[in-house]
All heavy atoms as a GROMACS GRO file, in nm:
protein
  632
    1MET      N    1   0.085  -0.119   0.000
    1MET     CA    2   0.000   0.000   0.000
    1MET      C    3   0.090   0.124   0.000
    1MET      O    4   0.187   0.131   0.074
    1MET     CB    5  -0.089  -0.002   0.125
    1MET     CG    6  -0.170   0.124   0.144
    1MET     SD    7  -0.275   0.124   0.293
    1MET     CE    8  -0.402   0.011   0.243
    2GLU      N    9   0.055   0.219  -0.083
    2GLU     CA   10   0.130   0.344  -0.090
    2GLU      C   11   0.116   0.420   0.042
    2GLU      O   12   0.010   0.418   0.105
    2GLU     CB   13   0.076   0.428  -0.205
    2GLU     CG   14   0.154   0.555  -0.226
    2GLU     CD   15   0.092   0.643  -0.334
    2GLU    OE1   16   0.057   0.588  -0.440
    2GLU    OE2   17   0.076   0.762  -0.309
    3LYS      N   18   0.223   0.485   0.083
    3LYS     CA   19   0.225   0.552   0.214
    3LYS      C   20   0.115   0.658   0.227
    3LYS      O   21   0.048   0.666   0.330
    3LYS     CB   22   0.364   0.615   0.236
    3LYS     CG   23   0.384   0.678   0.371
    3LYS     CD   24   0.424   0.577   0.475
    3LYS     CE   25   0.450   0.639   0.610
    3LYS     NZ   26   0.585   0.638   0.653
    4ASN      N   27   0.093   0.737   0.122
    4ASN     CA   28  -0.011   0.841   0.130
    4ASN      C   29  -0.150   0.780   0.145
    4ASN      O   30  -0.234   0.832   0.218
    4ASN     CB   31  -0.006   0.933   0.008
    4ASN     CG   32   0.113   1.027   0.012
    4ASN    OD1   33   0.168   1.054   0.117
    4ASN    ND2   34   0.153   1.074  -0.104
    5ALA      N   35  -0.173   0.669   0.077
    5ALA     CA   36  -0.302   0.600   0.089
    5ALA      C   37  -0.319   0.544   0.229
    5ALA      O   38  -0.428   0.550   0.288
    5ALA     CB   39  -0.312   0.490  -0.015
    6LEU      N   40  -0.212   0.491   0.285
    6LEU     CA   41  -0.215   0.438   0.421
    6LEU      C   42  -0.247   0.549   0.521
    6LEU      O   43  -0.334   0.533   0.608
    6LEU     CB   44  -0.080   0.373   0.455
    6LEU     CG   45  -0.070   0.310   0.593
    6LEU    CD1   46   0.012   0.181   0.585
    6LEU    CD2   47  -0.008   0.404   0.693
    7ILE      N   48  -0.180   0.662   0.508
    7ILE     CA   49  -0.202   0.776   0.597
    7ILE      C   50  -0.347   0.823   0.589
    7ILE      O   51  -0.412   0.845   0.692
    7ILE     CB   52  -0.104   0.891   0.565
    7ILE    CG1   53   0.038   0.849   0.604
    7ILE    CG2   54  -0.146   1.020   0.634
    7ILE    CD1   55   0.146   0.943   0.555
    8GLU      N   56  -0.398   0.834   0.468
    8GLU     CA   57  -0.536   0.878   0.449
    8GLU      C   58  -0.634   0.780   0.514
    8GLU      O   59  -0.729   0.820   0.581
    8GLU     CB   60  -0.566   0.893   0.300
    8GLU     CG   61  -0.704   0.949   0.273
    8GLU     CD   62  -0.729   0.971   0.125
    8GLU    OE1   63  -0.632   0.984   0.048
    8GLU    OE2   64  -0.847   0.974   0.087
    9ARG      N   65  -0.608   0.652   0.497
    9ARG     CA   66  -0.696   0.549   0.554
    9ARG      C   67  -0.693   0.552   0.706
    9ARG      O   68  -0.797   0.547   0.771
    9ARG     CB   69  -0.652   0.412   0.501
    9ARG     CG   70  -0.755   0.305   0.515
    9ARG     CD   71  -0.722   0.192   0.421
    9ARG     NE   72  -0.758   0.066   0.481
    9ARG     CZ   73  -0.712  -0.052   0.444
    9ARG    NH1   74  -0.624  -0.059   0.345
    9ARG    NH2   75  -0.750  -0.162   0.503
   10VAL      N   76  -0.574   0.560   0.764
   10VAL     CA   77  -0.560   0.568   0.911
   10VAL      C   78  -0.634   0.691   0.962
   10VAL      O   79  -0.712   0.682   1.058
   10VAL     CB   80  -0.410   0.573   0.953
   10VAL    CG1   81  -0.397   0.608   1.100
   10VAL    CG2   82  -0.342   0.441   0.923
   11ASN      N   83  -0.609   0.805   0.901
   11ASN     CA   84  -0.671   0.930   0.946
   11ASN      C   85  -0.823   0.923   0.938
   11ASN      O   86  -0.892   0.968   1.030
   11ASN     CB   87  -0.618   1.048   0.866
   11ASN     CG   88  -0.476   1.085   0.903
   11ASN    OD1   89  -0.419   1.031   0.997
   11ASN    ND2   90  -0.417   1.175   0.828
   12ASN      N   91  -0.874   0.869   0.830
   12ASN     CA   92  -1.019   0.860   0.814
   12ASN      C   93  -1.082   0.769   0.920
   12ASN      O   94  -1.186   0.803   0.978
   12ASN     CB   95  -1.057   0.813   0.674
   12ASN     CG   96  -1.033   0.920   0.569
   12ASN    OD1   97  -1.033   1.039   0.599
   12ASN    ND2   98  -1.013   0.878   0.446
   13ILE      N   99  -1.019   0.657   0.946
   13ILE     CA  100  -1.069   0.563   1.047
   13ILE      C  101  -1.070   0.628   1.185
   13ILE      O  102  -1.169   0.623   1.258
   13ILE     CB  103  -0.983   0.435   1.049
   13ILE    CG1  104  -1.002   0.357   0.921
   13ILE    CG2  105  -1.015   0.349   1.171
   13ILE    CD1  106  -0.895   0.252   0.898
   14LEU      N  107  -0.957   0.689   1.222
   14LEU     CA  108  -0.946   0.748   1.355
   14LEU      C  109  -1.032   0.873   1.369
   14LEU      O  110  -1.089   0.898   1.474
   14LEU     CB  111  -0.799   0.780   1.386
   14LEU     CG  112  -0.707   0.657   1.396
   14LEU    CD1  113  -0.563   0.701   1.423
   14LEU    CD2  114  -0.755   0.559   1.501
   15SER      N  115  -1.043   0.951   1.262
   15SER     CA  116  -1.127   1.070   1.263
   15SER      C  117  -1.273   1.032   1.290
   15SER      O  118  -1.341   1.096   1.371
   15SER     CB  119  -1.115   1.143   1.130
   15SER     OG  120  -1.209   1.248   1.122
   16GLU      N  121  -1.319   0.929   1.221
   16GLU     CA  122  -1.458   0.886   1.236
   16GLU      C  123  -1.482   0.829   1.377
   16GLU      O  124  -1.582   0.861   1.441
   16GLU     CB  125  -1.489   0.781   1.131
   16GLU     CG  126  -1.635   0.742   1.126
   16GLU     CD  127  -1.665   0.650   1.010
   16GLU    OE1  128  -1.622   0.681   0.896
   16GLU    OE2  129  -1.730   0.549   1.034
   17GLU      N  130  -1.390   0.746   1.424
   17GLU     CA  131  -1.409   0.679   1.553
   17GLU      C  132  -1.400   0.776   1.670
   17GLU      O  133  -1.477   0.768   1.765
   17GLU     CB  134  -1.304   0.568   1.569
   17GLU     CG  135  -1.312   0.493   1.700
   17GLU     CD  136  -1.438   0.408   1.715
   17GLU    OE1  137  -1.499   0.370   1.614
   17GLU    OE2  138  -1.474   0.379   1.830
   18PHE      N  139  -1.303   0.868   1.665
   18PHE     CA  140  -1.278   0.956   1.779
   18PHE      C  141  -1.327   1.100   1.758
   18PHE      O  142  -1.300   1.187   1.840
   18PHE     CB  143  -1.129   0.953   1.816
   18PHE     CG  144  -1.084   0.815   1.859
   18PHE    CD1  145  -1.013   0.733   1.774
   18PHE    CD2  146  -1.117   0.767   1.985
   18PHE    CE1  147  -0.974   0.606   1.812
   18PHE    CE2  148  -1.078   0.640   2.025
   18PHE     CZ  149  -1.007   0.559   1.938
   19GLU      N  150  -1.396   1.122   1.647
   19GLU     CA  151  -1.457   1.252   1.617
   19GLU      C  152  -1.358   1.368   1.627
   19GLU      O  153  -1.380   1.466   1.699
   19GLU     CB  154  -1.578   1.274   1.708
   19GLU     CG  155  -1.685   1.168   1.688
   19GLU     CD  156  -1.804   1.184   1.781
   19GLU    OE1  157  -1.803   1.272   1.868
   19GLU    OE2  158  -1.898   1.105   1.766
   20VAL      N  159  -1.249   1.354   1.552
   20VAL     CA  160  -1.145   1.457   1.546
   20VAL      C  161  -1.123   1.490   1.399
   20VAL      O  162  -1.128   1.401   1.314
   20VAL     CB  163  -1.014   1.404   1.610
   20VAL    CG1  164  -0.900   1.502   1.590
   20VAL    CG2  165  -1.034   1.377   1.758
   21GLU      N  166  -1.101   1.616   1.370
   21GLU     CA  167  -1.076   1.659   1.232
   21GLU      C  168  -0.946   1.597   1.180
   21GLU      O  169  -0.845   1.594   1.251
   21GLU     CB  170  -1.066   1.811   1.224
   21GLU     CG  171  -1.196   1.884   1.252
   21GLU     CD  172  -1.302   1.855   1.147
   21GLU    OE1  173  -1.267   1.842   1.028
   21GLU    OE2  174  -1.420   1.844   1.185
   22VAL      N  175  -0.950   1.549   1.057
   22VAL     CA  176  -0.832   1.490   0.994
   22VAL      C  177  -0.716   1.591   0.992
   22VAL      O  178  -0.601   1.553   1.008
   22VAL     CB  179  -0.866   1.441   0.851
   22VAL    CG1  180  -0.741   1.402   0.775
   22VAL    CG2  181  -0.964   1.326   0.857
   23SER      N  182  -0.748   1.718   0.976
   23SER     CA  183  -0.644   1.822   0.969
   23SER      C  184  -0.560   1.830   1.096
   23SER      O  185  -0.448   1.880   1.094
   23SER     CB  186  -0.707   1.958   0.939
   23SER     OG  187  -0.797   1.994   1.042
   24GLU      N  188  -0.611   1.780   1.207
   24GLU     CA  189  -0.536   1.782   1.334
   24GLU      C  190  -0.435   1.667   1.343
   24GLU      O  191  -0.349   1.666   1.429
   24GLU     CB  192  -0.632   1.775   1.452
   24GLU     CG  193  -0.721   1.897   1.465
   24GLU     CD  194  -0.813   1.888   1.586
   24GLU    OE1  195  -0.768   1.842   1.692
   24GLU    OE2  196  -0.930   1.926   1.572
   25MET      N  197  -0.448   1.570   1.254
   25MET     CA  198  -0.363   1.451   1.259
   25MET      C  199  -0.241   1.469   1.170
   25MET      O  200  -0.234   1.415   1.060
   25MET     CB  201  -0.444   1.328   1.217
   25MET     CG  202  -0.557   1.297   1.309
   25MET     SD  203  -0.645   1.151   1.255
   25MET     CE  204  -0.810   1.195   1.308
   26THR      N  205  -0.144   1.542   1.219
   26THR     CA  206  -0.020   1.563   1.146
   26THR      C  207   0.083   1.461   1.194
   26THR      O  208   0.070   1.407   1.305
   26THR     CB  209   0.033   1.705   1.169
   26THR    OG1  210   0.062   1.721   1.308
   26THR    CG2  211  -0.068   1.811   1.124
   27PRO      N  212   0.184   1.431   1.114
   27PRO     CA  213   0.283   1.331   1.155
   27PRO      C  214   0.348   1.359   1.291
   27PRO      O  215   0.381   1.266   1.363
   27PRO     CB  216   0.387   1.336   1.042
   27PRO     CG  217   0.308   1.378   0.923
   27PRO     CD  218   0.206   1.477   0.977
   28ASP      N  219   0.364   1.485   1.327
   28ASP     CA  220   0.429   1.520   1.454
   28ASP      C  221   0.332   1.532   1.571
   28ASP      O  222   0.374   1.547   1.685
   28ASP     CB  223   0.505   1.651   1.440
   28ASP     CG  224   0.623   1.639   1.345
   28ASP    OD1  225   0.679   1.529   1.333
   28ASP    OD2  226   0.658   1.739   1.280
   29ALA      N  227   0.202   1.526   1.545
   29ALA     CA  228   0.102   1.544   1.651
   29ALA      C  229   0.100   1.422   1.744
   29ALA      O  230   0.111   1.308   1.701
   29ALA     CB  231  -0.036   1.566   1.590
   30ASN      N  232   0.083   1.451   1.872
   30ASN     CA  233   0.072   1.346   1.973
   30ASN      C  234  -0.064   1.278   1.961
   30ASN      O  235  -0.168   1.344   1.965
   30ASN     CB  236   0.091   1.408   2.112
   30ASN     CG  237   0.086   1.304   2.222
   30ASN    OD1  238  -0.020   1.253   2.258
   30ASN    ND2  239   0.202   1.274   2.276
   31ILE      N  240  -0.062   1.147   1.950
   31ILE     CA  241  -0.187   1.071   1.930
   31ILE      C  242  -0.280   1.085   2.049
   31ILE      O  243  -0.398   1.114   2.032
   31ILE     CB  244  -0.156   0.922   1.903
   31ILE    CG1  245  -0.084   0.905   1.770
   31ILE    CG2  246  -0.285   0.839   1.904
   31ILE    CD1  247  -0.033   0.765   1.744
   32LYS      N  248  -0.227   1.063   2.169
   32LYS     CA  249  -0.313   1.066   2.288
   32LYS      C  250  -0.379   1.203   2.307
   32LYS      O  251  -0.497   1.212   2.338
   32LYS     CB  252  -0.233   1.030   2.414
   32LYS     CG  253  -0.205   0.881   2.427
   32LYS     CD  254  -0.118   0.848   2.546
   32LYS     CE  255  -0.193   0.870   2.675
   32LYS     NZ  256  -0.119   0.826   2.793
   33GLN      N  257  -0.303   1.310   2.287
   33GLN     CA  258  -0.357   1.445   2.306
   33GLN      C  259  -0.455   1.480   2.194
   33GLN      O  260  -0.562   1.534   2.221
   33GLN     CB  261  -0.243   1.546   2.310
   33GLN     CG  262  -0.160   1.536   2.435
   33GLN     CD  263  -0.039   1.629   2.430
   33GLN    OE1  264  -0.010   1.693   2.330
   33GLN    NE2  265   0.032   1.636   2.543
   34THR      N  266  -0.420   1.450   2.071
   34THR     CA  267  -0.504   1.487   1.957
   34THR      C  268  -0.638   1.415   1.962
   34THR      O  269  -0.742   1.475   1.940
   34THR     CB  270  -0.432   1.455   1.824
   34THR    OG1  271  -0.307   1.524   1.822
   34THR    CG2  272  -0.516   1.498   1.706
   35LEU      N  273  -0.635   1.285   1.993
   35LEU     CA  274  -0.758   1.206   1.995
   35LEU      C  275  -0.824   1.204   2.133
   35LEU      O  276  -0.929   1.144   2.150
   35LEU     CB  277  -0.730   1.062   1.950
   35LEU     CG  278  -0.671   1.045   1.810
   35LEU    CD1  279  -0.647   0.897   1.780
   35LEU    CD2  280  -0.759   1.108   1.705
   36GLN      N  281  -0.758   1.269   2.231
   36GLN     CA  282  -0.807   1.273   2.369
   36GLN      C  283  -0.833   1.132   2.423
   36GLN      O  284  -0.942   1.098   2.468
   36GLN     CB  285  -0.932   1.359   2.379
   36GLN     CG  286  -0.908   1.502   2.337
   36GLN     CD  287  -1.032   1.587   2.340
   36GLN    OE1  288  -1.140   1.545   2.378
   36GLN    NE2  289  -1.017   1.713   2.300
   37LEU      N  290  -0.728   1.049   2.416
   37LEU     CA  291  -0.739   0.909   2.454
   37LEU      C  292  -0.707   0.885   2.601
   37LEU      O  293  -0.610   0.940   2.653
   37LEU     CB  294  -0.643   0.824   2.370
   37LEU     CG  295  -0.660   0.829   2.219
   37LEU    CD1  296  -0.556   0.740   2.153
   37LEU    CD2  297  -0.799   0.786   2.179
   38ASP      N  298  -0.787   0.801   2.665
   38ASP     CA  299  -0.752   0.748   2.795
   38ASP      C  300  -0.705   0.604   2.771
   38ASP      O  301  -0.698   0.558   2.657
   38ASP     CB  302  -0.870   0.755   2.893
   38ASP     CG  303  -0.993   0.680   2.844
   38ASP    OD1  304  -0.980   0.591   2.757
   38ASP    OD2  305  -1.103   0.709   2.894
   39SER      N  306  -0.673   0.531   2.876
   39SER     CA  307  -0.616   0.397   2.858
   39SER      C  308  -0.712   0.302   2.785
   39SER      O  309  -0.669   0.221   2.704
   39SER     CB  310  -0.572   0.338   2.992
   39SER     OG  311  -0.680   0.336   3.082
   40LEU      N  312  -0.839   0.313   2.811
   40LEU     CA  313  -0.937   0.228   2.742
   40LEU      C  314  -0.950   0.265   2.594
   40LEU      O  315  -0.958   0.178   2.508
   40LEU     CB  316  -1.074   0.237   2.812
   40LEU     CG  317  -1.182   0.144   2.761
   40LEU    CD1  318  -1.137  -0.002   2.770
   40LEU    CD2  319  -1.310   0.163   2.840
   41SER      N  320  -0.948   0.394   2.566
   41SER     CA  321  -0.956   0.440   2.427
   41SER      C  322  -0.834   0.397   2.346
   41SER      O  323  -0.845   0.371   2.227
   41SER     CB  324  -0.969   0.592   2.422
   41SER     OG  325  -1.084   0.634   2.488
   42ILE      N  326  -0.718   0.390   2.412
   42ILE     CA  327  -0.597   0.344   2.344
   42ILE      C  328  -0.616   0.199   2.298
   42ILE      O  329  -0.582   0.163   2.186
   42ILE     CB  330  -0.473   0.358   2.434
   42ILE    CG1  331  -0.442   0.506   2.454
   42ILE    CG2  332  -0.353   0.285   2.375
   42ILE    CD1  333  -0.336   0.534   2.559
   43VAL      N  334  -0.675   0.117   2.384
   43VAL     CA  335  -0.704  -0.022   2.348
   43VAL      C  336  -0.798  -0.026   2.227
   43VAL      O  337  -0.777  -0.105   2.134
   43VAL     CB  338  -0.765  -0.099   2.468
   43VAL    CG1  339  -0.812  -0.237   2.427
   43VAL    CG2  340  -0.664  -0.107   2.582
   44ASP      N  341  -0.898   0.059   2.227
   44ASP     CA  342  -0.991   0.066   2.113
   44ASP      C  343  -0.918   0.106   1.985
   44ASP      O  344  -0.943   0.049   1.879
   44ASP     CB  345  -1.103   0.167   2.140
   44ASP     CG  346  -1.199   0.122   2.248
   44ASP    OD1  347  -1.204   0.001   2.278
   44ASP    OD2  348  -1.271   0.209   2.302
   45MET      N  349  -0.830   0.205   1.995
   45MET     CA  350  -0.757   0.250   1.878
   45MET      C  351  -0.669   0.138   1.823
   45MET      O  352  -0.667   0.113   1.702
   45MET     CB  353  -0.669   0.370   1.912
   45MET     CG  354  -0.592   0.424   1.792
   45MET     SD  355  -0.452   0.528   1.834
   45MET     CE  356  -0.335   0.408   1.894
   46VAL      N  357  -0.599   0.067   1.911
   46VAL     CA  358  -0.512  -0.043   1.869
   46VAL      C  359  -0.596  -0.151   1.800
   46VAL      O  360  -0.558  -0.202   1.694
   46VAL     CB  361  -0.433  -0.100   1.989
   46VAL    CG1  362  -0.364  -0.230   1.952
   46VAL    CG2  363  -0.332   0.003   2.038
   47ALA      N  364  -0.710  -0.184   1.856
   47ALA     CA  365  -0.797  -0.286   1.797
   47ALA      C  366  -0.844  -0.244   1.658
   47ALA      O  367  -0.847  -0.326   1.565
   47ALA     CB  368  -0.916  -0.314   1.888
   48LEU      N  369  -0.880  -0.117   1.643
   48LEU     CA  370  -0.922  -0.066   1.511
   48LEU      C  371  -0.810  -0.083   1.408
   48LEU      O  372  -0.835  -0.130   1.297
   48LEU     CB  373  -0.956   0.083   1.521
   48LEU     CG  374  -1.094   0.122   1.566
   48LEU    CD1  375  -1.100   0.272   1.591
   48LEU    CD2  376  -1.197   0.083   1.463
   49ILE      N  377  -0.691  -0.043   1.445
   49ILE     CA  378  -0.576  -0.050   1.353
   49ILE      C  379  -0.546  -0.196   1.320
   49ILE      O  380  -0.524  -0.231   1.205
   49ILE     CB  381  -0.452   0.020   1.414
   49ILE    CG1  382  -0.478   0.170   1.433
   49ILE    CG2  383  -0.329  -0.004   1.328
   49ILE    CD1  384  -0.508   0.248   1.308
   50GLU      N  385  -0.545  -0.281   1.423
   50GLU     CA  386  -0.514  -0.423   1.400
   50GLU      C  387  -0.617  -0.486   1.306
   50GLU      O  388  -0.580  -0.560   1.214
   50GLU     CB  389  -0.510  -0.499   1.533
   50GLU     CG  390  -0.389  -0.465   1.617
   50GLU     CD  391  -0.385  -0.538   1.750
   50GLU    OE1  392  -0.492  -0.583   1.799
   50GLU    OE2  393  -0.275  -0.551   1.805
   51ASN      N  394  -0.743  -0.458   1.327
   51ASN     CA  395  -0.848  -0.516   1.243
   51ASN      C  396  -0.844  -0.462   1.100
   51ASN      O  397  -0.860  -0.536   1.005
   51ASN     CB  398  -0.986  -0.491   1.304
   51ASN     CG  399  -1.010  -0.571   1.429
   51ASN    OD1  400  -0.950  -0.676   1.449
   51ASN    ND2  401  -1.096  -0.521   1.515
   52GLU      N  402  -0.822  -0.333   1.087
   52GLU     CA  403  -0.825  -0.271   0.955
   52GLU      C  404  -0.706  -0.312   0.868
   52GLU      O  405  -0.719  -0.332   0.748
   52GLU     CB  406  -0.829  -0.119   0.970
   52GLU     CG  407  -0.842  -0.044   0.841
   52GLU     CD  408  -0.977  -0.060   0.772
   52GLU    OE1  409  -1.078  -0.085   0.841
   52GLU    OE2  410  -0.981  -0.049   0.648
   53PHE      N  411  -0.588  -0.322   0.930
   53PHE     CA  412  -0.466  -0.346   0.853
   53PHE      C  413  -0.409  -0.486   0.872
   53PHE      O  414  -0.303  -0.517   0.817
   53PHE     CB  415  -0.360  -0.240   0.889
   53PHE     CG  416  -0.401  -0.102   0.847
   53PHE    CD1  417  -0.461  -0.016   0.938
   53PHE    CD2  418  -0.384  -0.059   0.716
   53PHE    CE1  419  -0.501   0.112   0.900
   53PHE    CE2  420  -0.423   0.068   0.678
   53PHE     CZ  421  -0.482   0.154   0.769
   54GLN      N  422  -0.478  -0.570   0.951
   54GLN     CA  423  -0.431  -0.707   0.975
   54GLN      C  424  -0.288  -0.710   1.027
   54GLN      O  425  -0.203  -0.786   0.979
   54GLN     CB  426  -0.444  -0.791   0.847
   54GLN     CG  427  -0.585  -0.795   0.790
   54GLN     CD  428  -0.688  -0.850   0.888
   54GLN    OE1  429  -0.670  -0.957   0.942
   54GLN    NE2  430  -0.794  -0.776   0.914
   55VAL      N  431  -0.260  -0.624   1.124
   55VAL     CA  432  -0.130  -0.622   1.191
   55VAL      C  433  -0.153  -0.651   1.338
   55VAL      O  434  -0.263  -0.633   1.390
   55VAL     CB  435  -0.057  -0.487   1.176
   55VAL    CG1  436  -0.024  -0.458   1.032
   55VAL    CG2  437  -0.134  -0.372   1.237
   56LYS      N  438  -0.048  -0.696   1.405
   56LYS     CA  439  -0.055  -0.719   1.549
   56LYS      C  440   0.041  -0.621   1.616
   56LYS      O  441   0.160  -0.618   1.584
   56LYS     CB  442  -0.014  -0.864   1.581
   56LYS     CG  443  -0.017  -0.897   1.726
   56LYS     CD  444  -0.159  -0.902   1.778
   56LYS     CE  445  -0.159  -0.938   1.927
   56LYS     NZ  446  -0.262  -0.871   2.002
   57ILE      N  447  -0.012  -0.537   1.705
   57ILE     CA  448   0.070  -0.442   1.777
   57ILE      C  449   0.089  -0.497   1.918
   57ILE      O  450  -0.006  -0.513   1.993
   57ILE     CB  451   0.005  -0.303   1.782
   57ILE    CG1  452  -0.023  -0.252   1.640
   57ILE    CG2  453   0.094  -0.205   1.859
   57ILE    CD1  454  -0.100  -0.122   1.634
   58LYS      N  455   0.214  -0.528   1.952
   58LYS     CA  456   0.244  -0.583   2.084
   58LYS      C  457   0.225  -0.476   2.190
   58LYS      O  458   0.255  -0.357   2.167
   58LYS     CB  459   0.388  -0.635   2.088
   58LYS     CG  460   0.411  -0.750   1.993
   58LYS     CD  461   0.556  -0.791   1.990
   58LYS     CE  462   0.575  -0.898   1.885
   58LYS     NZ  463   0.709  -0.900   1.832
   59PRO      N  464   0.175  -0.515   2.308
   59PRO     CA  465   0.154  -0.417   2.415
   59PRO      C  466   0.276  -0.330   2.445
   59PRO      O  467   0.263  -0.210   2.468
   59PRO     CB  468   0.117  -0.503   2.536
   59PRO     CG  469   0.054  -0.625   2.475
   59PRO     CD  470   0.130  -0.649   2.346
   60ALA      N  471   0.394  -0.388   2.441
   60ALA     CA  472   0.516  -0.311   2.468
   60ALA      C  473   0.542  -0.206   2.360
   60ALA      O  474   0.606  -0.104   2.387
   60ALA     CB  475   0.636  -0.405   2.479
   61GLU      N  476   0.492  -0.229   2.240
   61GLU     CA  477   0.515  -0.135   2.129
   61GLU      C  478   0.414  -0.021   2.128
   61GLU      O  479   0.441   0.084   2.072
   61GLU     CB  480   0.510  -0.210   1.996
   61GLU     CG  481   0.621  -0.312   1.981
   61GLU     CD  482   0.607  -0.398   1.858
   61GLU    OE1  483   0.493  -0.436   1.825
   61GLU    OE2  484   0.710  -0.428   1.797
   62VAL      N  485   0.299  -0.042   2.190
   62VAL     CA  486   0.194   0.061   2.190
   62VAL      C  487   0.247   0.191   2.251
   62VAL      O  488   0.223   0.300   2.197
   62VAL     CB  489   0.068   0.012   2.265
   62VAL    CG1  490  -0.032   0.125   2.281
   62VAL    CG2  491   0.006  -0.105   2.193
   63SER      N  492   0.321   0.182   2.360
   63SER     CA  493   0.369   0.302   2.427
   63SER      C  494   0.471   0.380   2.343
   63SER      O  495   0.494   0.498   2.367
   63SER     CB  496   0.431   0.268   2.563
   63SER     OG  497   0.543   0.183   2.546
   64GLN      N  498   0.530   0.314   2.243
   64GLN     CA  499   0.627   0.382   2.156
   64GLN      C  500   0.560   0.457   2.042
   64GLN      O  501   0.621   0.540   1.977
   64GLN     CB  502   0.726   0.279   2.100
   64GLN     CG  503   0.809   0.212   2.206
   64GLN     CD  504   0.890   0.096   2.151
   64GLN    OE1  505   0.897   0.075   2.031
   64GLN    NE2  506   0.949   0.019   2.240
   65LEU      N  507   0.434   0.426   2.017
   65LEU     CA  508   0.360   0.490   1.907
   65LEU      C  509   0.298   0.620   1.958
   65LEU      O  510   0.177   0.630   1.977
   65LEU     CB  511   0.254   0.395   1.852
   65LEU     CG  512   0.306   0.260   1.801
   65LEU    CD1  513   0.192   0.170   1.761
   65LEU    CD2  514   0.404   0.280   1.688
   66THR      N  515   0.381   0.719   1.979
   66THR     CA  516   0.337   0.843   2.042
   66THR      C  517   0.283   0.946   1.944
   66THR      O  518   0.199   1.028   1.979
   66THR     CB  519   0.451   0.906   2.123
   66THR    OG1  520   0.564   0.921   2.035
   66THR    CG2  521   0.489   0.820   2.242
   67THR      N  522   0.332   0.943   1.819
   67THR     CA  523   0.287   1.039   1.720
   67THR      C  524   0.221   0.966   1.603
   67THR      O  525   0.240   0.846   1.585
   67THR     CB  526   0.404   1.124   1.665
   67THR    OG1  527   0.493   1.037   1.593
   67THR    CG2  528   0.478   1.196   1.776
   68PHE      N  529   0.147   1.041   1.524
   68PHE     CA  530   0.084   0.981   1.407
   68PHE      C  531   0.189   0.930   1.309
   68PHE      O  532   0.172   0.825   1.248
   68PHE     CB  533  -0.011   1.080   1.339
   68PHE     CG  534  -0.135   1.104   1.418
   68PHE    CD1  535  -0.147   1.214   1.502
   68PHE    CD2  536  -0.242   1.015   1.413
   68PHE    CE1  537  -0.261   1.236   1.577
   68PHE    CE2  538  -0.357   1.036   1.488
   68PHE     CZ  539  -0.367   1.146   1.570
   69GLY      N  540   0.299   1.003   1.296
   69GLY     CA  541   0.407   0.960   1.207
   69GLY      C  542   0.462   0.824   1.246
   69GLY      O  543   0.487   0.739   1.161
   70LYS      N  544   0.482   0.803   1.375
   70LYS     CA  545   0.532   0.673   1.423
   70LYS      C  546   0.429   0.564   1.398
   70LYS      O  547   0.465   0.450   1.363
   70LYS     CB  548   0.566   0.680   1.572
   70LYS     CG  549   0.690   0.763   1.599
   70LYS     CD  550   0.721   0.770   1.748
   70LYS     CE  551   0.844   0.856   1.772
   70LYS     NZ  552   0.876   0.866   1.915
   71LEU      N  553   0.302   0.595   1.413
   71LEU     CA  554   0.196   0.498   1.387
   71LEU      C  555   0.194   0.461   1.238
   71LEU      O  556   0.187   0.343   1.203
   71LEU     CB  557   0.060   0.554   1.430
   71LEU     CG  558  -0.060   0.463   1.404
   71LEU    CD1  559  -0.049   0.332   1.482
   71LEU    CD2  560  -0.189   0.535   1.443
   72TYR      N  561   0.200   0.562   1.150
   72TYR     CA  562   0.202   0.536   1.006
   72TYR      C  563   0.320   0.445   0.970
   72TYR      O  564   0.305   0.349   0.895
   72TYR     CB  565   0.214   0.664   0.924
   72TYR     CG  566   0.112   0.772   0.951
   72TYR    CD1  567   0.148   0.906   0.942
   72TYR    CD2  568  -0.020   0.742   0.983
   72TYR    CE1  569   0.056   1.007   0.964
   72TYR    CE2  570  -0.113   0.842   1.007
   72TYR     CZ  571  -0.074   0.974   0.997
   72TYR     OH  572  -0.165   1.074   1.020
   73ASP      N  573   0.439   0.478   1.022
   73ASP     CA  574   0.559   0.400   0.991
   73ASP      C  575   0.545   0.256   1.041
   73ASP      O  576   0.583   0.162   0.972
   73ASP     CB  577   0.683   0.464   1.053
   73ASP     CG  578   0.720   0.596   0.987
   73ASP    OD1  579   0.672   0.624   0.874
   73ASP    OD2  580   0.796   0.674   1.049
   74TYR      N  581   0.491   0.241   1.162
   74TYR     CA  582   0.474   0.107   1.219
   74TYR      C  583   0.383   0.023   1.130
   74TYR      O  584   0.416  -0.092   1.098
   74TYR     CB  585   0.415   0.116   1.361
   74TYR     CG  586   0.403  -0.019   1.427
   74TYR    CD1  587   0.508  -0.069   1.503
   74TYR    CD2  588   0.289  -0.097   1.411
   74TYR    CE1  589   0.497  -0.194   1.563
   74TYR    CE2  590   0.279  -0.222   1.470
   74TYR     CZ  591   0.384  -0.269   1.546
   74TYR     OH  592   0.374  -0.394   1.603
   75ILE      N  593   0.271   0.078   1.092
   75ILE     CA  594   0.177   0.004   1.008
   75ILE      C  595   0.242  -0.031   0.874
   75ILE      O  596   0.234  -0.146   0.828
   75ILE     CB  597   0.047   0.083   0.985
   75ILE    CG1  598  -0.027   0.104   1.119
   75ILE    CG2  599  -0.044   0.012   0.885
   75ILE    CD1  600  -0.141   0.204   1.111
   76ALA      N  601   0.309   0.066   0.813
   76ALA     CA  602   0.374   0.044   0.683
   76ALA      C  603   0.476  -0.068   0.691
   76ALA      O  604   0.490  -0.149   0.599
   76ALA     CB  605   0.438   0.173   0.634
   77GLU      N  606   0.548  -0.077   0.802
   77GLU     CA  607   0.651  -0.180   0.818
   77GLU      C  608   0.593  -0.318   0.845
   77GLU      O  609   0.660  -0.418   0.823
   77GLU     CB  610   0.745  -0.143   0.934
   77GLU     CG  611   0.833  -0.023   0.906
   77GLU     CD  612   0.907   0.026   1.028
   77GLU    OE1  613   0.907  -0.044   1.132
   77GLU    OE2  614   0.961   0.138   1.023
   78HIS      N  615   0.470  -0.324   0.896
   78HIS     CA  616   0.415  -0.453   0.940
   78HIS      C  617   0.303  -0.508   0.851
   78HIS      O  618   0.245  -0.613   0.882
   78HIS     CB  619   0.367  -0.441   1.085
   78HIS     CG  620   0.481  -0.427   1.180
   78HIS    ND1  621   0.539  -0.305   1.210
   78HIS    CD2  622   0.549  -0.518   1.253
   78HIS    CE1  623   0.637  -0.323   1.296
   78HIS    NE2  624   0.645  -0.452   1.324
   79ILE      N  625   0.269  -0.439   0.742
   79ILE     CA  626   0.168  -0.495   0.653
   79ILE      C  627   0.233  -0.559   0.532
   79ILE      O  628   0.347  -0.544   0.506
   79ILE     CB  629   0.061  -0.393   0.607
   79ILE    CG1  630   0.124  -0.272   0.540
   79ILE    CG2  631  -0.024  -0.351   0.724
   79ILE    CD1  632   0.024  -0.178   0.478
   0.00000   0.00000   0.00000
C-alpha cells in the first residue's frame, strides 16, 4: 500500500471513531492528546488498527507509538 493512501486510511478511520478533524492529525502530533485518549480508548484505537490493517501491535510497542508519524511507519513496516 502506498504511504499516502495508508495515511489517508488511518486518518479517516481514527477521525470517524474519535470525532477529530483529519487536519489535526499531522505526523508530529501526539496521538493521545489529539484524539483525547484514555487507557481504554488506546485499546480501542489499537484494535481498530489491528483489524483494519491485519497487523498485530504488541503491548510493549503501543507506548512507543506516540505520534501519528510513528503509527504510520509502524503500520507500513508490518503490513
